[in-house]
Structure formats: C-alpha cells, structure tokens
N, C-alpha and C positions, 0 to 999 in steps of 0.2 A: 394198219388202223388202231388196233388196240394200244399198240406202242404210244402212239399220239394221247389217247386218252388217258393212259397211265401217267404220262407227264404232266397233262394238264391238271389231272387231280392232285399230282404232288406238288404242282406250282400252287393251286388253290389252298391246299393245307399249309405249304410254308408260309404264304402270303396271310392267312389267317392267324397263323401263330405269331409272326412278326408284329400283327397289329393286336394281338393279345398282349403280348410282352411289351409293347410300346405304351398302350394305353394304361397297362397295369403301373408302369413306372411314372406316369403323367399324373393319375388320380390315386396315390396310395393313402390320401387320406380321408377316403370316403367311408362314412360310418354305416356299415351294413354288416348284418349278421354273415350273410353269404358273400365273402370278400371278392370272389370271381365274378359275380355277376355284372358289375359295370363294364368289365373289360370283355365279357361275353356279348354284353348288349352291343357295344362297339363294333364288335366282329359281325354279329348278326345283321347290324344296320348297314355296315359296308357291303355285306353279301346281298342284302334286300336292294339295295342301290345297284350293285352290279348286275343283279339279274334283271331288274326294272330296265338299265341302260341297253343291256343286250337284247330284251325285248323290243324296246323302242327302235333301236338302230338295226335290228336283225341281224346282230353279230354272233 
C-alpha cells in the first residue's frame, strides 16, 4: 500500500515539474520581480483543478 502512495506522489511531483518547465518556456517574457511565480501559479491552478475533479468524480 505504501509503495503505491510513493509512486503516486512521485508521479504528481514529476507532472508538476513538467508543467512548471513548460509554462516557464511558454511565458518567458513576463515582467515580474519574482520570475517563477507565473509558472508556480500555472502548477497551482492545475493542481486545484485536479483536486476539484477528483472530488466531483470520487476518483
């Protein structure tokens, strides 16, 4: 059981890292002092949508 949880957490971390890197490449011209915030916002929005989807569908 714990092995499955570790695999799920690793997959979630890898997916978030991929989203962060992709969004950082798509929007490199954002003029913010904290340059990583738009990419972190994209990851946070994706995770919020994923959690909401899981709550609605019981997944």
